[in-house]
C-alpha positions in Angstrom: -1.8 -5.5 -8.8 0.3 -8.7 -8.2 -0.2 -10.9 -5.1 3.3 -10.0 -3.8 2.5 -6.3 -4.1 -0.7 -6.7 -2.1 1.1 -8.7 0.6 3.8 -6.0 1.0 1.3 -3.2 1.1 -0.7 -5.0 3.8 2.4 -5.8 5.9 3.9 -2.3 5.6 0.6 -0.5 6.0 -0.2 -2.5 9.2 3.1 -1.7 10.7 2.8 2.0 9.9 -0.8 2.1 11.4 0.5 0.3 14.5 3.3 2.8 15.1 0.9 5.7 14.5 -1.6 4.4 17.0 0.9 3.3 19.7 3.6 6.1 19.4 1.5 9.1 18.4 3.4 12.4 17.7 5.3 12.3 14.5 4.0 8.9 13.7 0.5 10.3 13.0 1.7 10.8 9.4 2.6 7.2 9.3 -1.0 6.3 10.2 -2.2 8.2 7.1 0.3 6.5 4.8 -0.5 3.1 6.3 -4.2 3.6 5.8 -3.6 4.6 2.1 -1.4 1.5 1.6 -4.1 -0.7 3.2 -6.9 0.8 1.0 -4.8 0.3 -2.2 -4.2 -3.3 -1.2 -7.9 -3.9 -0.5 -9.1 -2.3 -3.7 -6.3 -3.5 -5.9 -5.9 -0.1 -7.5 -3.1 2.3 -7.0 -3.5 5.8 -8.6 0.3 6.3 -8.7 0.7 3.1 -10.8 -2.0 4.4 -13.2 -0.4 7.8 -13.5 3.1 6.3 -14.1 1.7 3.7 -16.5 3.3 0.7 -14.6 1.9 -2.6 -13.4 3.2 -5.2 -11.1 1.2 -8.0 -12.9 3.0 -10.2 -15.4 2.1 -9.7 -19.0 0.5 -12.7 -20.7 2.3 -14.0 -23.8 0.2 -13.5 -27.0 
């Protein structure tokens, strides 16, 4: 996972968790999504990327 991808996941995940904690109600779903984004950023592994066969890292020239 590329550095920019990790930064975006941390930023968006933190915002979603904040809204879920502060607002409650419908935003409880955003808490779950935010936690998933934070976990994928911390571990550096995204199951959807694996299933789709994509990567945000640049390929090295051979």
